ZAKOL-797899 format. One record per residue (C-alpha): residue number from 1; x, z, y. Coordinates in nm, 4 decimals. Layout:
BEGIN
+-----+----------+----------+----------+
: seq :       px :       pz :       py :
+-----+----------+----------+----------+
: NUM :        X :        Z :        Y :
...
+-----+----------+----------+----------+
//
This chain:
BEGIN
+-----+----------+----------+----------+
: seq :       px :       pz :       py :
+-----+----------+----------+----------+
:   1 :   9.2377 :   1.7601 :  26.5302 :
:   2 :   9.0445 :   1.9593 :  26.2640 :
:   3 :   8.9971 :   1.7797 :  25.9325 :
:   4 :   8.6174 :   1.7784 :  25.9528 :
:   5 :   8.6229 :   1.6359 :  26.3054 :
:   6 :   8.8698 :   1.3659 :  26.2001 :
:   7 :   8.6593 :   1.2706 :  25.8966 :
:   8 :   8.3465 :   1.2510 :  26.1071 :
:   9 :   8.5081 :   1.0352 :  26.3714 :
:  10 :   8.6306 :   0.7985 :  26.1007 :
:  11 :   8.2671 :   0.7093 :  26.0418 :
:  12 :   8.2972 :   0.4954 :  26.3543 :
:  13 :   8.4937 :   0.2570 :  26.1351 :
:  14 :   8.1741 :   0.1947 :  25.9391 :
:  15 :   8.0342 :   0.0066 :  26.2384 :
:  16 :   8.2333 :  -0.2965 :  26.1199 :
:  17 :   8.1501 :  -0.2614 :  25.7506 :
:  18 :   7.8577 :  -0.5062 :  25.7395 :
:  19 :   8.1124 :  -0.7800 :  25.8137 :
:  20 :   8.4083 :  -0.6508 :  25.6172 :
:  21 :   8.2854 :  -0.4300 :  25.3331 :
:  22 :   8.3713 :  -0.5008 :  24.9736 :
:  23 :   8.0618 :  -0.6203 :  24.7908 :
:  24 :   8.0534 :  -0.3495 :  24.5244 :
:  25 :   8.0441 :  -0.0774 :  24.7870 :
:  26 :   7.7099 :  -0.2152 :  24.9029 :
:  27 :   7.5756 :  -0.3302 :  24.5676 :
:  28 :   7.2894 :  -0.1828 :  24.3756 :
:  29 :   6.9616 :  -0.0410 :  24.4953 :
:  30 :   6.9283 :   0.3343 :  24.4771 :
:  31 :   6.6442 :   0.5359 :  24.3302 :
:  32 :   6.5759 :   0.9011 :  24.2596 :
:  33 :   6.7831 :   0.9863 :  23.9508 :
:  34 :   6.6454 :   1.0821 :  23.6119 :
:  35 :   6.6822 :   1.4383 :  23.4826 :
:  36 :   6.9816 :   1.4405 :  23.2409 :
:  37 :   6.8398 :   1.7016 :  22.9976 :
:  38 :   6.5601 :   1.4564 :  22.9210 :
:  39 :   6.8148 :   1.2379 :  22.7382 :
:  40 :   7.0137 :   1.5129 :  22.5687 :
:  41 :   7.2671 :   1.5884 :  22.8433 :
:  42 :   7.1490 :   1.9468 :  22.8556 :
:  43 :   7.4503 :   2.1369 :  22.9903 :
:  44 :   7.5553 :   2.1342 :  23.3567 :
:  45 :   7.9224 :   2.2244 :  23.3293 :
:  46 :   8.1219 :   2.3417 :  23.6283 :
:  47 :   8.4872 :   2.4396 :  23.6244 :
:  48 :   8.5755 :   2.4410 :  23.9925 :
:  49 :   8.8319 :   2.1705 :  23.9153 :
:  50 :   8.6363 :   1.8885 :  24.0818 :
:  51 :   8.5217 :   1.9070 :  24.4439 :
:  52 :   8.4185 :   1.6626 :  24.7124 :
:  53 :   8.3873 :   1.6201 :  25.0857 :
:  54 :   8.0948 :   1.4084 :  25.2055 :
:  55 :   8.0685 :   1.2864 :  25.5632 :
:  56 :   7.7469 :   1.1101 :  25.6589 :
:  57 :   7.5694 :   0.9882 :  25.9692 :
:  58 :   7.2264 :   1.1090 :  25.8490 :
:  59 :   7.0154 :   0.8886 :  26.0710 :
:  60 :   6.7871 :   0.6150 :  25.9401 :
:  61 :   6.5606 :   0.4459 :  25.8940 :
:  62 :   6.6860 :   0.3455 :  25.5510 :
:  63 :   6.4236 :   0.1096 :  25.4084 :
:  64 :   6.3217 :  -0.0944 :  25.7134 :
:  65 :   6.4776 :  -0.1889 :  26.0445 :
:  66 :   6.8161 :  -0.1023 :  26.1865 :
:  67 :   6.9375 :   0.2588 :  26.1843 :
:  68 :   6.8862 :   0.4482 :  26.5078 :
:  69 :   7.2590 :   0.5145 :  26.5515 :
:  70 :   7.5586 :   0.2759 :  26.5289 :
:  71 :   7.6836 :   0.4390 :  26.2094 :
:  72 :   7.3472 :   0.5533 :  26.0733 :
:  73 :   7.3119 :   0.5613 :  25.6919 :
:  74 :   7.6887 :   0.5127 :  25.6474 :
:  75 :   7.9091 :   0.7770 :  25.4936 :
:  76 :   8.2350 :   0.8526 :  25.3191 :
:  77 :   8.2938 :   1.0557 :  25.0044 :
:  78 :   8.6298 :   1.1919 :  24.8916 :
:  79 :   8.6390 :   1.3435 :  24.5415 :
:  80 :   8.9303 :   1.5630 :  24.4369 :
:  81 :   9.0250 :   1.6587 :  24.0828 :
:  82 :   9.2716 :   1.9443 :  24.0715 :
:  83 :   9.6204 :   1.8394 :  23.9559 :
:  84 :   9.5166 :   1.4716 :  23.9503 :
:  85 :   9.4409 :   1.3581 :  24.3048 :
:  86 :   9.1697 :   1.2364 :  24.5403 :
:  87 :   8.9623 :   0.9169 :  24.5292 :
:  88 :   8.7514 :   0.8041 :  24.8246 :
:  89 :   8.4958 :   0.5391 :  24.9151 :
:  90 :   8.2620 :   0.4426 :  25.1963 :
:  91 :   7.8939 :   0.3961 :  25.1153 :
:  92 :   7.5634 :   0.3080 :  25.2735 :
:  93 :   7.2475 :   0.4945 :  25.1761 :
:  94 :   6.9979 :   0.2688 :  24.9975 :
:  95 :   6.6187 :   0.3061 :  24.9945 :
:  96 :   6.4594 :   0.5372 :  24.7412 :
:  97 :   6.7382 :   0.7902 :  24.7006 :
:  98 :   6.7129 :   1.1667 :  24.7290 :
:  99 :   6.8306 :   1.1346 :  25.0910 :
: 100 :   6.4982 :   0.9763 :  25.1864 :
: 101 :   6.4601 :   0.7966 :  25.5211 :
: 102 :   6.6995 :   1.0281 :  25.7083 :
: 103 :   6.4519 :   1.0871 :  25.9897 :
: 104 :   6.5596 :   1.4470 :  26.0474 :
: 105 :   6.9294 :   1.3850 :  26.1066 :
: 106 :   7.1655 :   1.6703 :  26.0352 :
: 107 :   6.8974 :   1.9288 :  25.9615 :
: 108 :   7.0846 :   2.1877 :  25.7486 :
: 109 :   6.7624 :   2.3121 :  25.5873 :
: 110 :   6.7380 :   1.9798 :  25.4032 :
: 111 :   7.0824 :   1.9994 :  25.2420 :
: 112 :   6.9665 :   2.1327 :  24.9044 :
: 113 :   6.6702 :   1.8979 :  24.8508 :
: 114 :   6.8755 :   1.6014 :  24.9679 :
: 115 :   7.1947 :   1.6666 :  24.7750 :
: 116 :   7.1739 :   1.9527 :  24.5273 :
: 117 :   6.8376 :   2.0247 :  24.3686 :
: 118 :   6.5883 :   1.8386 :  24.1506 :
: 119 :   6.3423 :   2.1124 :  24.2474 :
: 120 :   6.3878 :   2.4513 :  24.4154 :
: 121 :   6.6270 :   2.6518 :  24.2020 :
: 122 :   6.7243 :   2.3555 :  23.9801 :
: 123 :   7.0710 :   2.2380 :  24.0897 :
: 124 :   7.2750 :   1.9502 :  23.9557 :
: 125 :   7.1356 :   1.6450 :  24.1323 :
: 126 :   7.3350 :   1.3342 :  24.0283 :
: 127 :   7.4683 :   1.1358 :  24.3216 :
: 128 :   7.5673 :   0.8023 :  24.1727 :
: 129 :   7.4923 :   0.7356 :  23.8098 :
: 130 :   7.5848 :   0.6096 :  23.5654 :
: 131 :   7.2796 :   0.4100 :  23.4604 :
: 132 :   6.9436 :   0.5766 :  23.5283 :
: 133 :   7.1141 :   0.8554 :  23.7214 :
: 134 :   7.1961 :   0.6392 :  24.0241 :
: 135 :   7.1209 :   0.7860 :  24.3638 :
: 136 :   7.2719 :   0.7409 :  24.7106 :
: 137 :   7.6112 :   0.6242 :  24.5764 :
: 138 :   7.6131 :   0.3077 :  24.3673 :
: 139 :   7.6988 :   0.3370 :  23.9991 :
: 140 :   7.9867 :   0.0896 :  24.0306 :
: 141 :   8.1510 :   0.2922 :  24.3052 :
: 142 :   8.0960 :   0.6173 :  24.1165 :
: 143 :   8.2568 :   0.4764 :  23.8016 :
: 144 :   8.5514 :   0.3452 :  24.0014 :
: 145 :   8.6114 :   0.6773 :  24.1754 :
: 146 :   8.6068 :   0.8780 :  23.8530 :
: 147 :   8.8214 :   0.6188 :  23.6766 :
: 148 :   9.0854 :   0.6795 :  23.9423 :
: 149 :   9.0573 :   1.0500 :  23.8619 :
: 150 :   9.0963 :   0.9820 :  23.4865 :
: 151 :   8.7386 :   1.0769 :  23.4032 :
: 152 :   8.5429 :   0.8515 :  23.1655 :
: 153 :   8.1700 :   0.8650 :  23.2275 :
: 154 :   8.0645 :   0.5972 :  22.9759 :
: 155 :   8.2095 :   0.5278 :  22.6315 :
: 156 :   8.3364 :   0.1689 :  22.6646 :
: 157 :   8.2928 :   0.0983 :  22.2930 :
: 158 :   7.9319 :   0.2088 :  22.2576 :
: 159 :   7.8212 :   0.2033 :  22.6241 :
: 160 :   7.6947 :   0.5563 :  22.5713 :
: 161 :   7.6768 :   0.7821 :  22.8739 :
: 162 :   7.9103 :   1.0740 :  22.8068 :
: 163 :   7.8597 :   1.2709 :  23.1258 :
: 164 :   7.6847 :   1.2502 :  23.4608 :
: 165 :   7.8550 :   1.3853 :  23.7743 :
: 166 :   7.6276 :   1.5944 :  23.9934 :
: 167 :   7.6447 :   1.8272 :  24.2904 :
: 168 :   7.6325 :   2.1803 :  24.1534 :
: 169 :   7.6517 :   2.3598 :  24.4869 :
: 170 :   7.7520 :   2.3395 :  24.8526 :
: 171 :   8.0437 :   2.5521 :  24.9719 :
: 172 :   8.0274 :   2.4415 :  25.3360 :
: 173 :   7.7817 :   2.2454 :  25.5499 :
: 174 :   7.8151 :   2.1712 :  25.9180 :
: 175 :   7.7011 :   1.9302 :  26.1863 :
: 176 :   7.9895 :   1.7753 :  26.3794 :
: 177 :   7.8889 :   1.6529 :  26.7270 :
: 178 :   7.8569 :   1.2803 :  26.7853 :
: 179 :   8.1484 :   1.1394 :  26.9896 :
: 180 :   8.1081 :   1.1177 :  27.3641 :
: 181 :   8.0397 :   0.7714 :  27.5028 :
: 182 :   8.3978 :   0.7431 :  27.6320 :
: 183 :   8.5346 :   0.8052 :  27.2809 :
: 184 :   8.3119 :   0.5974 :  27.0545 :
: 185 :   8.5417 :   0.2929 :  27.0635 :
: 186 :   8.8621 :   0.4832 :  26.9845 :
: 187 :   8.8186 :   0.4498 :  26.6080 :
: 188 :   8.6601 :   0.1049 :  26.5979 :
: 189 :   8.7957 :  -0.1044 :  26.3105 :
: 190 :   9.0406 :  -0.3758 :  26.4201 :
: 191 :   9.0415 :  -0.2355 :  26.7729 :
: 192 :   9.3994 :  -0.3637 :  26.8427 :
: 193 :   9.2882 :  -0.7211 :  26.7638 :
: 194 :   8.9924 :  -0.6852 :  26.9968 :
: 195 :   9.2218 :  -0.5556 :  27.2709 :
: 196 :   9.4542 :  -0.8544 :  27.2224 :
: 197 :   9.1602 :  -1.0854 :  27.2865 :
: 198 :   9.0863 :  -0.9008 :  27.6111 :
: 199 :   8.7399 :  -0.8111 :  27.4853 :
: 200 :   8.5758 :  -0.4956 :  27.6133 :
: 201 :   8.2734 :  -0.4176 :  27.3935 :
: 202 :   8.0035 :  -0.1837 :  27.5111 :
: 203 :   8.0458 :   0.1627 :  27.3591 :
: 204 :   7.7998 :   0.2481 :  27.0800 :
: 205 :   7.5388 :   0.5051 :  27.1786 :
: 206 :   7.3913 :   0.7965 :  26.9850 :
: 207 :   7.0336 :   0.8596 :  27.1043 :
: 208 :   6.8392 :   1.1844 :  27.1082 :
: 209 :   6.5844 :   1.1535 :  26.8238 :
: 210 :   6.4088 :   1.4845 :  26.8815 :
: 211 :   6.0494 :   1.4763 :  26.7538 :
: 212 :   5.8211 :   1.6179 :  27.0275 :
: 213 :   5.5810 :   1.8963 :  26.9370 :
: 214 :   5.7215 :   1.9674 :  26.5902 :
: 215 :   5.7504 :   2.3383 :  26.5074 :
: 216 :   5.8182 :   2.3223 :  26.1315 :
: 217 :   6.1971 :   2.3771 :  26.0972 :
: 218 :   6.2094 :   2.1414 :  25.7970 :
: 219 :   6.0644 :   1.8586 :  26.0087 :
: 220 :   6.2975 :   1.8876 :  26.3078 :
: 221 :   6.5754 :   1.6462 :  26.3983 :
: 222 :   6.9311 :   1.7743 :  26.4397 :
: 223 :   7.2081 :   1.5682 :  26.6055 :
: 224 :   7.5573 :   1.5086 :  26.4672 :
: 225 :   7.7443 :   1.3934 :  26.1597 :
: 226 :   7.6812 :   1.5915 :  25.8418 :
: 227 :   7.9975 :   1.7236 :  25.6760 :
: 228 :   7.9587 :   1.8799 :  25.3311 :
: 229 :   8.2071 :   2.0416 :  25.0978 :
: 230 :   8.0639 :   2.0596 :  24.7476 :
: 231 :   8.1418 :   2.1547 :  24.3897 :
: 232 :   8.0969 :   1.8788 :  24.1341 :
: 233 :   7.9600 :   1.9565 :  23.7908 :
: 234 :   7.8932 :   1.7320 :  23.4927 :
: 235 :   7.5785 :   1.7020 :  23.2855 :
: 236 :   7.6842 :   1.6516 :  22.9237 :
: 237 :   7.6021 :   1.7442 :  22.5662 :
: 238 :   7.7137 :   2.1015 :  22.4939 :
: 239 :   7.9969 :   1.9796 :  22.2691 :
: 240 :   8.1341 :   1.7231 :  22.5162 :
: 241 :   8.4490 :   1.8319 :  22.7048 :
: 242 :   8.4311 :   1.7813 :  23.0826 :
: 243 :   8.6848 :   1.8193 :  23.3650 :
+-----+----------+----------+----------+
//
């Protein structure tokens, strides 16, 4: 099975997360991040040494009511630092982030404004802090992931923000089809325990959310899981070394 398909199907596991998720993975309300140069972090440094894969069910709503799909607003991020390793976490999109309400699903035309750009032509959108740079990934999770990769974002002695991870560019973006109804239970968390109890749950469904009469490509809904491969850069002072 291709890697992107396998990652997307693993989102089915997120169906059980409201019952089983670790608290910090859900903690912290999101908001559109501040612009790092406003506080002296004027250089967006990219080395190609840090990359990430993001898999998301981009279907809301986010701020009110249940998502339209069983795994809507849930995603997984895996960050890789060359010669160090990969750290991964599951997240849920919170209200107020750059991802918005996720009404338009996997619309590829929205990739840059959602993930990359503060404004057209201004890349380097932070995705999870620290501090006032929080976005769709909580600051606690972001700090934990980069700690595993031996990257210190905040000086522990002075609590000064040293660098802010951000998405500098997208190298690949694709929409992976939702699983067929007969396959949606295959990756359900704790499925063997459910089978042992002789329980046969109804398969989750992924509805068609097409918006009738809409002709603007930016306002159209696209089905599927969003799978992104991105380059990670770091906002920092010009003299601060970054990965």
